[in-house]
C-alpha positions as CSV (number, residue, x, y, z in Angstrom):
1,M,90.6,38.3,174.0
2,E,89.2,35.9,171.5
3,L,86.9,36.3,168.5
4,K,84.6,33.8,170.1
5,Q,84.2,36.0,173.2
6,L,83.3,39.0,171.0
7,Q,80.8,36.9,169.0
8,Y,79.0,35.5,172.1
9,F,78.8,39.0,173.5
10,V,77.4,40.6,170.3
11,V,74.9,37.8,169.8
12,S,73.8,38.0,173.4
13,A,73.2,41.7,173.1
14,D,71.3,41.3,169.8
15,M,69.1,38.5,171.2
16,G,68.5,40.1,174.6
17,S,69.2,37.0,176.6
18,F,71.8,34.2,177.0
19,Q,69.2,31.6,176.4
20,N,68.2,33.0,173.0
21,A,71.9,33.5,172.1
22,A,72.7,29.9,173.0
23,K,70.0,28.8,170.5
24,M,71.5,31.0,167.8
25,L,75.0,29.8,168.5
26,Y,74.0,26.1,168.9
27,T,75.5,25.8,172.4
28,T,74.3,26.0,176.0
29,Q,73.2,29.0,178.1
30,P,75.8,28.4,180.8
31,H,78.6,28.3,178.2
32,V,77.5,31.6,176.6
33,S,77.2,33.3,180.1
34,K,80.6,32.0,181.1
35,T,82.3,33.1,177.8
36,V,80.8,36.7,178.1
37,K,81.9,36.8,181.8
38,A,85.4,35.9,180.8
39,L,85.4,38.8,178.3
40,E,84.2,41.2,181.0
41,D,86.9,40.1,183.4
42,E,89.6,40.5,180.8
43,L,88.4,44.0,179.9
44,H,87.6,45.0,183.5
45,L,84.2,46.3,182.3
46,K,80.6,45.4,182.9
47,L,79.1,44.8,179.4
48,L,75.8,43.2,180.3
49,V,73.4,43.6,183.2
50,R,71.8,40.3,184.0
51,E,68.1,40.7,184.6
52,S,65.2,38.2,185.2
53,R,64.0,38.6,181.7
54,G,67.4,38.6,180.0
55,V,70.3,40.9,179.6
56,K,70.7,44.7,179.0
57,V,73.7,46.3,177.5
58,T,75.5,48.9,179.7
59,A,76.9,52.2,178.5
60,E,80.4,50.6,178.3
61,G,78.9,47.6,176.6
62,K,77.5,49.7,173.8
63,K,80.9,51.1,173.0
64,V,82.5,47.6,173.0
65,Y,79.5,46.3,171.0
66,D,80.2,48.8,168.2
67,Y,83.9,47.9,168.0
68,A,83.3,44.2,168.3
69,S,80.7,44.3,165.4
70,V,83.3,45.9,163.2
71,I,86.0,43.3,164.2
72,L,83.6,40.4,163.5
73,K,82.6,41.8,160.1
74,N,86.2,42.3,159.1
75,S,87.1,38.9,160.3
76,D,84.4,37.4,158.2
77,M,85.6,39.3,155.1
78,I,89.1,38.1,155.7
79,G,87.9,34.6,156.0
80,R,86.2,34.9,152.6
81,I,89.3,35.9,150.7
82,N,90.4,32.3,150.1
83,E,86.9,31.5,148.9
84,E,86.9,34.4,146.5
85,N,90.3,33.4,145.2
86,S,89.0,29.9,144.4
87,S,86.4,31.2,142.1
88,S,86.5,33.2,138.8
89,K,85.5,36.8,138.9
90,L,84.3,38.9,136.0
91,A,82.9,42.4,136.0
92,V,81.6,43.5,132.6
93,A,80.2,46.9,131.5
94,I,77.9,47.2,128.4
95,M,76.0,49.8,126.7
96,P,72.2,49.3,126.6
97,G,71.0,46.6,124.2
98,I,68.8,43.6,124.8
99,R,70.8,41.4,122.4
100,L,74.2,42.1,124.0
101,A,72.8,41.6,127.5
102,Q,71.3,38.2,126.4
103,V,74.6,37.0,125.0
104,C,76.4,37.9,128.2
105,A,73.7,36.1,130.2
106,D,74.0,33.0,128.0
107,F,77.8,33.0,128.5
108,Y,77.3,33.0,132.3
109,T,74.8,30.2,132.0
110,G,77.3,28.2,130.0
111,Q,79.9,28.6,132.8
112,A,77.5,27.3,135.5
113,E,79.6,24.3,136.1
114,D,82.4,26.5,137.4
115,R,82.3,28.8,140.4
116,M,82.2,32.4,139.0
117,Q,81.3,35.7,140.5
118,F,79.7,37.6,137.6
119,S,78.8,41.3,137.5
120,L,77.1,43.0,134.6
121,L,76.8,46.8,134.6
122,Q,74.9,48.8,132.0
123,G,75.1,52.5,131.1
124,C,75.9,55.0,128.4
125,M,79.4,55.5,126.9
126,E,80.4,57.9,129.6
127,D,79.3,55.4,132.3
128,I,81.2,52.6,130.6
129,L,84.5,54.6,130.4
130,G,84.0,55.6,134.1
131,F,83.6,52.0,135.2
132,M,86.7,51.0,133.3
133,H,88.8,54.0,134.5
134,K,87.9,53.3,138.1
135,H,88.6,49.6,137.8
136,V,84.9,48.7,138.5
137,A,84.8,46.6,135.4
138,E,87.5,44.6,133.6
139,I,86.1,45.0,130.1
140,G,83.4,47.2,128.5
141,F,81.5,46.4,125.3
142,I,80.6,49.5,123.3
143,H,79.6,50.7,119.8
144,V,80.7,54.0,118.3
145,S,80.3,55.6,114.9
146,E,83.2,56.3,112.6
147,H,82.4,60.0,112.8
148,Q,83.0,59.9,116.6
149,L,85.9,57.5,116.7
150,S,88.6,60.2,116.8
151,A,86.9,61.9,119.8
152,L,86.6,58.6,121.5
153,K,90.3,57.8,121.1
154,Q,91.2,61.1,122.7
155,T,89.0,60.4,125.7
156,L,90.4,56.9,126.0
157,E,94.0,58.1,125.9
158,Y,93.3,60.5,128.7
159,K,91.8,57.7,130.8
160,R,94.6,55.2,129.8
161,L,92.1,52.9,128.0
162,E,92.0,51.4,124.5
163,F,89.3,50.4,122.1
164,V,89.6,47.0,120.3
165,P,87.1,46.9,117.3
166,M,85.5,43.5,116.7
167,K,82.9,44.0,114.1
168,E,81.4,46.7,111.8
169,S,77.8,47.5,111.4
170,R,75.4,50.2,110.3
171,M,72.4,52.1,111.6
172,A,69.0,50.4,111.5
173,L,65.4,51.3,112.3
174,I,63.3,48.8,114.4
175,V,59.5,48.9,114.4
176,G,56.8,46.9,116.1
177,K,54.2,44.6,114.5
178,N,51.6,47.3,114.6
179,H,53.8,50.0,112.9
180,P,53.0,50.9,109.2
181,L,56.6,50.1,108.3
182,F,56.5,46.6,109.8
183,G,57.8,44.2,107.1
184,A,59.4,46.9,104.9
185,D,62.8,46.3,103.3
186,S,63.8,50.0,103.3
187,V,62.6,53.3,104.5
188,E,62.5,56.7,102.7
189,E,64.2,59.7,104.3
190,S,60.9,61.6,104.1
191,E,59.4,58.8,106.3
192,L,62.3,59.0,108.8
193,R,61.7,62.7,109.3
194,N,58.1,62.1,110.5
195,L,58.6,59.1,112.8
196,R,58.4,59.2,116.6
197,Y,61.3,57.6,118.4
198,V,62.2,56.0,121.7
199,Q,66.0,56.1,122.3
200,Y,68.4,55.3,125.1
201,A,69.4,58.2,127.3
202,E,71.9,60.2,125.4
203,D,75.5,61.3,125.9
204,Y,78.0,62.8,123.5
205,F,78.6,59.4,121.8
206,S,74.9,58.4,121.3
207,L,73.9,57.4,117.8
208,I,71.5,60.4,117.6
209,H,74.4,62.7,118.1
210,H,76.2,60.7,115.4
211,L,73.4,61.6,113.1
212,G,73.7,65.2,114.1
213,H,77.3,65.3,112.8
214,L,76.3,64.2,109.3
215,N,75.8,66.6,106.4
216,D,72.2,67.7,105.9
217,S,71.2,65.6,109.0
218,V,69.2,68.5,110.4
219,H,67.0,68.3,107.3
220,R,66.9,64.5,107.2
221,F,66.0,64.1,110.8
222,S,64.4,67.4,111.6
223,K,61.9,65.9,114.1
224,L,64.3,63.9,116.2
225,E,63.6,66.2,119.1
226,D,60.3,64.3,119.4
227,I,62.0,61.5,121.4
228,V,61.2,59.4,124.4
229,T,64.4,58.5,126.3
230,T,65.0,55.7,128.7
231,N,67.9,53.7,130.1
232,S,65.6,50.6,130.4
233,D,65.9,47.8,127.7
234,A,62.5,46.5,128.8
235,M,60.7,49.8,128.4
236,L,62.3,50.5,125.0
237,Y,61.4,47.0,123.7
238,H,57.8,47.3,124.9
239,M,57.3,50.8,123.5
240,V,58.6,49.6,120.1
241,E,56.5,46.4,120.3
242,D,53.4,48.4,120.9
243,G,53.9,50.0,117.5
244,T,53.6,53.7,118.3
245,L,57.3,54.4,118.5
246,C,60.3,53.1,116.6
247,H,64.0,53.0,117.5
248,L,67.3,53.9,115.7
249,G,70.2,51.8,116.7
250,C,73.1,49.6,115.7
251,E,71.9,46.9,113.3
252,L,74.4,44.4,114.8
253,L,72.9,44.6,118.2
254,I,69.2,44.6,117.3
255,H,68.9,42.3,114.2
256,R,67.9,39.2,116.2
257,F,64.8,40.5,117.9
258,H,61.7,38.3,117.8
259,E,60.7,38.5,114.1
260,R,57.0,38.2,114.8
261,V,56.8,41.3,116.9
262,I,59.9,43.3,115.9
263,H,61.2,44.2,112.4
264,T,64.6,45.6,111.6
265,I,65.1,47.9,108.6
266,P,68.8,48.7,107.7
267,L,69.6,52.2,106.8
268,T,71.9,51.9,103.8
269,A,72.7,55.5,102.9
270,A,76.4,56.0,102.6
271,E,76.3,59.2,104.8
272,D,75.0,57.2,107.7
273,G,78.5,55.7,108.0
274,V,79.9,52.7,109.7
275,I,79.4,51.8,113.4
276,Y,82.2,49.9,115.1
277,F,81.4,47.4,117.8
278,G,84.1,46.2,120.2
279,Y,85.5,46.3,123.7
280,V,87.4,48.6,125.9
281,K,90.3,47.6,128.2
282,R,92.8,49.3,130.3
283,V,96.1,49.8,128.4
284,R,98.4,48.2,131.0
285,D,96.2,45.4,132.0
286,T,96.4,41.8,130.8
287,L,92.9,40.3,130.4
288,S,92.0,37.4,132.5
289,R,91.2,34.0,130.9
290,I,87.5,34.4,131.6
291,S,87.4,37.8,130.0
292,E,89.1,36.5,126.8
293,E,86.5,33.6,126.7
294,L,83.7,36.1,127.0
295,I,85.1,38.3,124.2
296,E,85.4,35.2,122.0
297,Y,81.8,34.2,122.9
298,V,80.4,37.6,122.1
299,N,82.3,37.7,118.8
300,Q,80.7,34.4,117.8
301,N,77.2,35.2,118.9
302,I,76.7,38.9,118.0
């Protein structure tokens, strides 16, 4: 039995005739018919019934068809292994943030002269750690507040991951061009309490939960239950741009929005604390060359 015989049989069954199969396989009708007949003789089974309008799959043929389809699919996957090994592969997980996604996209564009399979996954902190723990991604870029760093390290230790800080930042408020605070250099706490927000879908490590751990934060941000949540960068950006809602986030990842339509106001209060930006890797893994290049690129462009 040869793969060619299985292929000719499957295509003939799919196309409903030897003539159509021959066109698909770039060969002649007699050659397709002869090859399928040789398979039938070898298996001692009638796979196709020849009719005036084409061919019809027999009951035995349907069973062989199912097995043959799997064999052909696996054969194709095996044939691609060498092709995959000849190209770079990089799977990256990031927390939501238009700026970080843009930097990763720019990195890939700059690598266009090389063959690279690139996968970019986005999710909350829990998603990122899950991607890393299950070997779905090689590295994950995250940000975490200093107030939650201890809890994160415990979670990472359990999953055999480690966090490598790259830069420090602070919280910031971003508003759209139609917002009353557009162009402001600072914002009063009394104003923060009365604003309406659009935030990324939360988990334990969200920046809103970070604020919830601070002294007097219940009073400072008493109306933060009035929040629109989303996991879409595009929706968050457009809702802020519209001017009705604003966003609390990491200054490092949002300070390069389009200045004409989006304005960033740093929150400088000491109690707001430091936010660490960096990447997560598996403890025992050695990063690939392409991962190290991405880390360096992100470090230079964030």
